[in-house]
C-alpha angles and dihedrals in degrees: 000000000000122000138173134211116241098206098185091060096029089234136129115226123199120222131210104263129200114213119204106193093185096060094025092233138131131204143174136176120252131184102196143034118265144124107299130187145166124240136187101236094214097045093043091050091047092051086045092057098252111137126204090013096170092053088048095049092046092047105026093168093186094277122152116218113226120238096244107099108211087210134076130211127229134181110208123188118200107212105195129188103218099185119131102282098052101074094111092049092053090052089048093053090048093048096046107035093089094056089041091059094040091052092048089053089051086057090053095256120130110204138201115193130216127190133211123183116197140172129161118314092205095051104028102034139269088274094054095101102084122199102205096181135223127322123204095194130042095232094064089045088054093049090054092048087052088061095055114106123202100224141125123015102137107196124030105260112075132197096271097142090055092050091048090054093046088052091049089056094055119120099260114188115256116258100015128114110260125218138175124196115199120203118187138131098209145046127277144251117229098214119096141171091254116089095210093050117061102139143048089240091057094051091048091055091051093047090053090049089054093046093239117160114218127196123191118216100188140132119286091249092060095043093101090048093058097033094104092051097055099032097048094047094045097251131128138240124239127183109245091202096057129075103313096215091059091050090054091051092060087049090049093051091050093048092047091047097048092042094052102029124108099357151053126243117230127195114237124211092238093065096263134113125226130195116223107205120209095033106116102203149358091256091054091050094050092049091052089052096046093116097053094261131084126203118185119165108307092345128095127185141178121213116247128185115220124198106229103188091308098326117111106226119185115218139165130237129183109271097204141342112283119238089023126148123205116201124199123184121194128236100023091210134021144125132302111266091032127123120251125190120222118204116186121187118187132185111238099199089122140120091221117080113236110229102175145353118224127198116218129192129196117241122218089261093059099254122123120239128192117245112227116315095311143284101303105162098095113184145182110250099239095047090073095033087245097153130200118239112285094251091064116079118231094247087075092067091101092061090068135067124201137205130188134186141160125227137184113227109206101173123071124225135066103328121199127208138172136176124229125196119211132192124227089271091058093251120141114250096180144333131212127238116266116276124204132209122191108221121187124201114265091210112087 
């Protein structure tokens, strides 16, 4: 089916699509320019956490599908040493990967697979680490594994650190759990093609920063060598010389546990999933979102119902940018020497504590200058009758913090102002867009 992305509302919309099986073509009618794409309904529904989609489409029954996706998403990169001794391992990956992906799906984990083929940079050349990209289906992944050849390598240590850094730099999907599975039967060389990564210790730190879980499938004699890699990143060890299916089972258990542990997955209106950590259950999340809005940590969403070929699917989309500040100056035009009121309203869904708000104005030379000591008159929204937009319920008032001050503008012309919020360390949290006031000379 054909869909387009509604950028303004961060929502995907599905279009009536004609399928011509004789010519193997599809078509639809559109009335505007946009980003269009084609999806497999069953595969998309599966990745979006909607089960039994064909039954639901054939027998819709008027049900509305809740926004909680009872499935998680994981990007998994297979990093495989393809030097001479690894032929049997490559065959094992090829022969077991279909069962691996299917078993993860049975554990409610939708996976995308990536593949890195590596050897020894010193013996096989600086281009011997091959990034083969991402695969959305298992058959394409297997086809790529089939093309791997166990050759080269020279001396025993191989360029494992280089391959891990190549995998870390892959384009993981936002919001998914990230995994790397390393397959090798020897030790590693520290040197890489990347100037900022020249040791296993460094790449481990970077993997931890990116929250990538790494598992090591290596011989028992090398387990201690790779122990820091898999323990510090939250992965597991499996013996590469034992029954491969049992080794994969321990990896599956780790991936399922990490993907579903400590959080709930929600369905987003743009077709993605997102894991909300710290929410204990589906029931807790639905209760938190009972008013049509959801605030978790520094995230804030509004509920949106998407029409999925006749099915009503509840989703979430970000209601406004976190750590934003909106400034309104009244009146928006006037005369020099007059008084103007500045209201600044900031979202406080932030981990940083706001210490003060400062009003800046632009000088004629283009530089910014601070007005007085700051905007000190912090207020509760309702106290000044400064209302939220009508689409936001009153219970969200405590998500905002407001500032008000008055200023006397002496110079005529188009005057520019902005508000900057600082934390207690003097660091900028957020600044507003530039606001303009047209000031006419009071001297005639």
